[in-house]
C-alpha positions, 0 to 999 in steps of 0.5 A, a space after each residue: 380365905 382362897 381355899 375356904 371360898 372354893 370349899 364353900 362354892 364347890 359344896 353349894 354348886 355340887 348339891 345344886 347340880 346333883 339334885 337337878 341331875 337327879 330330877 332330870 334323871 327321872 325323865 326319859 332319855 339322857 339330854 336332861 342330865 347331860 345338860 345338868 352335868 354340863 353345866 356343872 362341870 363348867 361352873 366348877 372350872 369357872 370356880 377354880 378360875 375365881 380362885 386364881 387357878 387359869 386352865 390352859 388347853 394345849 394340843 387339841 389339833 392332835 385329836 383324832 376324829 372321833 371316837 377315841 379313848 382319852 387316857 389322862 394323868 389323874 392327880 387332882 380331883 378337878 381332873 374330871 371337871 377340867 376334861 369333861 368340859 372339852 367334849 359334848 358327850 363322854 363315857 367316863 370310866 369311874 369306880 364303883 365308890 361313887 354309887 355310895 352317894 345318894 342320888 348319884 347312881 341314877 345320874 351315872 346310869 343316864 349318863 352311860 357312865 362305865 361303873 367298875 369295881 374298884 377292887 379289880 379282878 376278873 369281874 371288874 374287867 368283866 364289867 369293863 368290857 361289857 359297859 364299853 361295848 355299849 359306849 362303843 356301839 354308840 360311838 361315844 369318846 371314852 375317858 379313862 385314867 389308866 393308872 386307876 388312882 389319884 397321884 401325888 404331883 411327881 408320883 406315877 403308878 403303872 398303867 392297867 391293862 384295861 386300856 389296852 383292852 378297850 383298844 383291841 375291842 374297839 380299834 380306836 386310837 387312844 389319846 394320852 393326856 398330860 396335865 399340871 392341874 395337881 400343882 394348883 389342886 393336889 389329889 383332894 387337898 383342901 389348899 389351892 394354889 394360883 397359876 396355869 393349869 395345863 392339860 395337853 393332848 398328846 399324839 394318839 397311839 394307834 391300834 395294833 400294838 402288843 399289850 406290853 408295848 402299848 402300855 409302855 408307849 401310853 405310860 412313857 408319854 403320860 409320864 414325861 410329859 406330865 413331868 415337863 408340865 409340872 416343871 414348867 408350873 414349878 418355874 411360874 411359881 418360883 417366879 411368881 413366889 407362890 408357896 405351898 406345902 412341900 410335904 404334899 408334892 414329891 420333888 423326885 419322880 417316882 415309878 
């Protein structure tokens, strides 16, 4: 019943606010679209709370003065909602798959989203560099998922070098972000599980590191702290009798 209620609410809210944002995208400037998307993400976080998911934010005191680059773990379709509501104006990096949905391309354009080719390669890096240059010029906080993929809980993929190139171009700090939201809303799963869902801002990584060193430092911070939050969430589940489908969660962390 929890998952059904969430599904109904998700689609009603999404359709309503996409239509609203698309209409506002016809007006000059970005304020109208930003307003609609901000309200959309807030409604989605409220919907999470209604089905028992309890968002918790830690480490805001570690955030450097803006602008900076956010580099979170990505293990839930809800990660973007929970992250976007934390800031007034974020330029987020997304794959071009979103442009296949009606009305969405114009909304992404008005938001100043950084849209890249999901297939990667030289053209994707070129698009990332060009789009990031505009965001950097406007001194907007930039959100990028450095693994480039949704991961199962307990799964970790390699950190892509794009985040290092962005830091080199801007000389901004990179803030790793750990999360346990995947325990409550795994990838794009229908099932939803009650309990705390933590996002934690970690110590910023200053510019100046070589590519390999920076990528390793970022990957280690995300992996170790996400695993810590996930284990904390599992302990909460055991104490509160939360049952889940074991096939959807990797018990032993892999790289």
